[in-house]
C-alpha positions in Angstrom: 7.6 22.0 28.8 6.2 21.8 25.0 9.7 20.8 23.7 10.0 18.2 26.5 6.6 16.7 25.6 7.5 16.7 22.1 10.9 14.9 22.7 9.1 12.4 25.0 6.3 11.7 22.5 8.8 11.4 19.4 11.1 8.9 21.6 8.1 6.6 22.6 6.6 6.5 19.0 9.8 6.7 17.0 8.8 3.5 15.3 5.4 4.9 14.1 6.7 8.4 13.3 10.2 7.5 11.8 8.6 6.8 8.4 6.7 10.1 8.2 10.0 11.9 9.0 11.7 10.0 6.4 9.1 10.7 3.8 9.3 14.4 4.8 13.0 14.6 4.5 13.1 12.8 1.0 10.5 15.0 -0.5 12.2 18.0 0.9 15.5 16.9 -0.6 14.2 16.1 -4.1 12.1 19.4 -4.0 15.3 21.4 -3.6 17.5 19.1 -6.0 14.8 19.4 -8.8 14.2 23.1 -8.3 10.5 22.5 -7.2 9.5 19.9 -10.1 9.2 17.1 -7.6 6.5 18.7 -5.6 4.6 20.0 -8.7 1.0 19.0 -9.0 1.6 16.9 -12.1 4.5 15.0 -10.6 2.7 14.2 -7.4 -0.2 13.0 -9.2 1.9 10.7 -11.4 3.7 9.6 -8.3 0.6 8.6 -6.5 -0.7 6.7 -9.8 2.6 4.8 -10.0 2.5 4.0 -6.3 -1.1 2.5 -6.6 -0.3 -1.1 -7.7 2.7 -1.4 -5.1 0.7 0.1 -2.3 -2.2 -2.4 -2.9 0.4 -5.4 -2.7 2.3 -3.8 0.4 -1.0 -3.7 2.3 -1.5 -7.5 1.7 2.2 -8.3 2.3 2.2 -6.5 5.5 -0.4 -9.0 6.8 1.6 -11.9 5.5 4.7 -10.7 7.3 2.8 -9.9 10.5 1.9 -13.6 10.7 5.5 -14.5 10.1 5.4 -15.7 6.4 6.2 -14.3 3.1 4.8 -14.5 -0.3 7.1 -14.4 -3.5 4.3 -15.4 -5.8 2.4 -12.1 -5.9 4.4 -10.3 -8.6 3.7 -12.7 -11.5 0.4 -13.6 -10.1 -0.5 -9.9 -10.6 1.0 -9.8 -14.1 -0.9 -13.2 -14.9 -4.2 -12.1 -13.7 -3.7 -8.8 -15.4 -3.3 -10.7 -18.8 -6.2 -12.7 -18.1 -8.4 -9.6 -17.5 -7.2 -8.3 -20.9 -7.8 -11.5 -22.7 -11.4 -11.6 -21.0 -12.1 -8.0 -22.2 -10.7 -8.2 -25.7 -11.0 -11.9 -26.8 -13.9 -13.3 -24.8 -15.9 -10.3 -25.0 -17.0 -10.0 -21.3 -18.0 -6.8 -19.8 -16.0 -4.8 -17.1 -18.4 -5.6 -14.4 -18.0 -9.3 -14.9 -14.3 -9.3 -15.4 -13.3 -7.5 -12.4 -15.2 -9.7 -9.8 -13.9 -12.6 -12.0 -10.2 -11.7 -11.6 -10.5 -10.9 -7.9 -12.1 -14.3 -7.4 -9.2 -15.9 -9.3 -6.8 -14.0 -7.0 -8.4 -15.4 -3.9 -8.3 -19.0 -5.2 -4.7 -18.6 -6.1 -3.9 -17.3 -2.6 -5.7 -20.2 -1.1 -3.6 -22.6 -3.2 -0.5 -20.9 -1.9 -1.8 -21.3 1.7 -2.6 -25.1 1.4 1.0 -26.5 1.7 1.9 -23.8 4.3 -1.1 -24.4 6.5 -1.7 -28.1 6.0 1.7 -29.5 5.2 4.0 -27.1 7.2 6.0 -26.2 4.1 7.9 -23.0 4.5 6.0 -20.1 3.0 9.2 -19.1 1.2 9.4 -22.4 -0.9 5.6 -22.6 -1.4 5.5 -18.9 -2.9 8.6 -19.5 -4.9 6.9 -22.5 -6.4 4.1 -20.0 -7.2 6.5 -17.6 -8.6 7.8 -20.0 -11.2 4.3 -21.2 -12.1 2.7 -17.9 -12.6 5.8 -16.6 -14.7 5.2 -19.7 -17.0 1.4 -18.9 -17.1 2.0 -15.3 -18.0 4.5 -16.3 -20.9 1.8 -18.8 -22.0 -1.1 -16.6 -22.3 0.9 -13.7 -23.9 2.8 -16.0 -26.3 0.8 -15.4 -29.3 1.0 -11.7 -29.3 3.5 -10.7 -26.8 1.4 -7.6 -25.8 -2.3 -7.7 -25.5 -3.8 -4.1 -26.1 -6.8 -3.3 -23.9 -9.4 -1.0 -25.8 -12.0 -0.9 -23.0 -12.3 2.8 -22.2 -14.0 2.1 -18.7 -11.3 -0.5 -17.7 -8.4 1.9 -18.8 -10.1 4.8 -16.8 -9.2 2.9 -13.5 -5.5 3.5 -14.2 -5.6 6.6 -16.0 -8.8 8.5 -15.3 -9.8 11.0 -12.6 -12.9 11.6 -10.6 -15.3 14.1 -12.3 -15.5 17.8 -11.2 -18.1 20.4 -10.6 -18.6 22.9 -13.3 -16.3 25.9 -13.2 -18.7 29.1 -12.9 -15.7 31.4 -12.2 -14.9 29.9 -8.8 -11.3 28.7 -8.4 -10.7 28.3 -12.3 -8.3 25.4 -13.0 -8.7 23.8 -9.6 -10.5 20.5 -9.0 -13.2 21.5 -6.6 -14.6 18.0 -5.9 -11.1 17.0 -4.6 -10.9 20.1 -2.4 -14.3 19.3 -1.0 -13.2 15.6 -0.2 -9.9 17.0 1.4 -12.1 19.1 3.8 -14.4 16.1 4.4 -11.2 14.1 5.2 -9.8 16.7 7.6 -13.2 16.9 9.5 -13.5 13.1 9.9 -10.0 13.0 11.1 -10.5 15.5 13.8 -13.9 14.1 14.9 -12.4 10.5 14.9 -9.4 11.7 17.1 -11.7 13.4 19.6 -13.8 10.3 19.9 -10.8 8.2 20.3 -9.1 10.3 23.1 -12.7 10.4 25.0 -12.9 6.8 24.9 -9.3 6.3 26.1 -9.9 8.8 29.0 -13.1 6.9 30.0 -11.1 3.7 30.4 -8.1 5.6 32.1 -5.9 4.7 29.2 -2.8 6.8 28.6 -3.3 9.6 26.2 -1.1 12.3 24.5 -0.7 15.5 26.4 -3.1 18.2 25.4 -0.5 20.3 23.6 0.8 17.2 21.6 -2.6 16.3 20.8 -3.5 19.7 19.4 -0.1 19.6 17.6 -0.8 16.1 15.9 -4.3 17.3 14.8 -3.0 20.6 13.3 0.0 18.9 11.7 -2.1 16.1 9.9 -5.0 18.6 9.1 -2.4 20.8 7.3 -0.7 17.9 5.6 -4.0 16.6 4.2 -4.8 20.1 3.1 -1.5 20.6 1.3 -1.7 17.3 -0.5 -5.4 18.0 -1.5 -4.3 21.4 -2.7 -1.7 20.0 -4.7 -3.8 17.2 -6.4 -6.5 19.6 -7.1 -4.0 21.7 -9.2 -3.8 18.8 -11.7 -7.1 17.0 -12.6 -7.8 16.2 -9.1 -8.2 12.6 -7.5 -7.4 9.8 -9.7 -9.4 6.6 -9.7 -6.2 4.7 -8.7 -5.9 6.8 -5.7 -9.5 6.3 -4.8 -9.1 2.5 -5.0 -6.0 2.6 -2.9 -7.5 4.8 -0.2 -10.6 2.5 -0.2 -8.3 -0.7 0.3 -6.2 1.0 3.0 -9.3 2.2 4.8 -11.2 -1.2 4.8 -7.9 -3.1 5.8 -7.0 -0.4 8.5 -10.5 -0.9 10.0 -10.3 -4.7 9.9 -6.7 -4.8 11.7 -7.5 -2.3 14.2 -11.2 -2.7 15.1 -12.1 -6.3 14.7 -11.7 -9.5 16.2 -10.0 -11.0 13.0 -7.3 -8.2 13.2 -6.5 -8.9 16.9 -6.3 -12.7 16.0 -3.8 -12.0 13.1 -1.6 -9.9 15.3 -1.8 -12.5 18.0 -0.5 -15.2 15.5 2.4 -12.8 14.7 3.3 -12.5 18.3 3.3 -16.2 19.1 1.6 -18.8 17.0 1.8 -21.4 19.7 0.2 -19.1 22.4 -2.5 -18.0 19.7 -3.2 -21.7 19.1 -3.5 -22.5 22.8 -5.9 -19.6 23.3 -8.3 -20.9 20.7 -7.2 -19.1 17.6 -7.4 -21.3 14.5 -3.7 -20.6 12.9 -4.5 -22.6 9.9 -7.7 -21.0 9.2 -6.2 -17.5 9.4 -3.2 -18.4 7.4 -5.9 -19.3 4.4 -7.6 -15.8 5.2 -4.3 -13.9 5.0 -3.0 -15.7 1.8 -6.4 -15.5 0.2 -6.6 -11.9 1.0 -3.0 -11.5 -0.5 -4.1 -13.3 -3.7 -7.1 -10.8 -4.1 -4.8 -7.8 -3.7 -2.5 -9.2 -6.1 -5.3 -9.6 -8.6 -6.4 -5.9 -7.8 -2.8 -4.8 -8.4 -2.8 -6.6 -11.8 -5.9 -4.8 -12.8 -4.4 -1.4 -11.8 -1.2 -2.0 -13.6 -2.8 -3.4 -16.9 -5.1 -0.6 -16.8 -2.4 2.0 -16.3 -0.5 0.7 -19.3 -3.7 -0.2 -21.2 -2.2 -3.4 -22.1 -0.8 -6.8 -20.8 2.8 -7.8 -21.4 5.1 -10.7 -20.8 7.1 -8.7 -18.3 4.2 -7.4 -16.1 4.8 -8.2 -12.5 8.5 -8.4 -12.6 10.0 -7.5 -9.2 6.6 -6.4 -7.9 6.9 -8.8 -4.9 10.3 -7.2 -4.0 8.9 -3.7 -4.2 6.0 -4.7 -2.1 8.2 -6.4 0.6 10.5 -3.4 0.7 7.5 -0.9 1.0 6.2 -3.2 3.9 9.5 -3.2 5.7 10.0 0.6 5.1 6.5 1.1 6.5 7.4 -0.4 9.7 6.5 -4.0 9.6 8.8 -6.2 11.8 10.7 -9.1 10.2 10.1 -10.9 13.6 6.2 -10.8 13.1 3.5 -9.4 15.0 4.2 -5.7 14.4 3.2 -3.6 11.3 0.4 -1.2 10.2 -1.6 -1.0 7.2 -1.1 2.8 7.1 2.6 2.3 7.4 2.7 0.1 4.4 1.0 2.9 2.3 3.5 5.5 3.6 6.4 2.7 2.9 5.2 2.5 -0.7 5.2 6.2 -1.2 8.7 6.5 0.3 9.9 3.8 -2.0 8.4 5.1 -5.1 9.3 8.7 -4.1 12.9 7.6 -4.2 12.4 6.2 -7.8 10.6 9.3 -9.0 13.1 11.8 -7.5 16.1 10.1 -8.8 14.5 9.8 -12.4 13.9 13.6 -12.1 17.6 14.0 -11.5 18.8 11.8 -14.4 20.6 9.5 -11.9 21.6 6.2 -13.5 19.4 3.1 -12.9 22.4 1.2 -11.2 22.9 3.8 -8.7 19.1 3.9 -8.0 19.0 0.2 -7.2 22.0 0.8 -4.7 20.2 3.7 -3.0 17.0 1.8 -2.8 18.8 -1.3 -1.3 20.6 0.9 1.2 17.1 2.4 2.2 15.7 -1.0 2.8 18.8 -2.2 4.7 18.3 1.0 7.0 14.6 0.2 7.4 15.5 -3.4 8.7 18.2 -2.0 11.1 15.8 0.6 12.4 13.4 -2.1 13.1 16.0 -4.3 15.0 17.2 -1.2 16.9 13.8 -0.1 18.1 12.8 -3.7 19.1 15.9 -4.1 21.1 15.4 -0.6 22.8 11.8 -1.6 23.5 13.1 -4.8 25.4 
């Protein structure tokens, strides 16, 4: 009975669980081929920090693709705004608490500018955002033309990309382990269990379909163990970084908005059918501005994370970021046809995508073959999307 229920649940939710299975397989393969180096605390911590700026972009890109559009400008927009942040800190002498809101606001404005020809003039988003790609590429070259590289010497700003949350004093208890990270992991497990129990009760109250009890327990145990393992690994090397904290906050906020609010339901309604959404009273134009403005803000945040991690702004910042974000979104389960995709999926997709890069680098695989493998994985994700949609029909 247990195996039959497991097979049924996996078959019905293969689209949702497929990326988790892929991540597990990739991590297992690289752990074996690198003799455990891949799964070491130091490497996992570095992997998550490297994933941060792409994960933030992937979250925004997921919503853009859900409403049946694309935004190619986000890479160089992130690079350009990261450079503006560096200039504001180093040359204008502005404090960090002014610079960060300023850059995020500029990102929103840039996103709204991209949305204008799409929403008002009906210009395809591919063309409108390609124009943005060229403009921001030129703007980045202009602002860095004098020096080529702008070194950022603000310790608070650089800590965003390189720092870790503070820990409790050692006091002989679990020496060498980051105790605050362990505590946060326990809180996350407790929150997950309580949230799942409440969600199940609400569904049962309205006679909605729920998982069989054995599958429900298996899901809670599996996720709890997974959170505990990740927490333990991170606690073994400096604990949670500020980059991971920022990414988790972004994912948490966007997950709530897309699953628990009217705005989220309207976004998915537009992705399902823009014409039907318009007829039902949803303003497609207004939400196009909202989604692209959100994408611009997340591009700005991505630029801040990247500049902070490098502790500098360079002329090449943002190169291929948009393609990495699009790939992460598709790997995470967003549908090319629109209307389907989850914020949590985009995070997992970004981790899968960057895990491939990290693992192949540890194996000293030539960069040319790395691009081939990453391209093959992207094709496989799109084929999987088409196959599961056809099966659903």
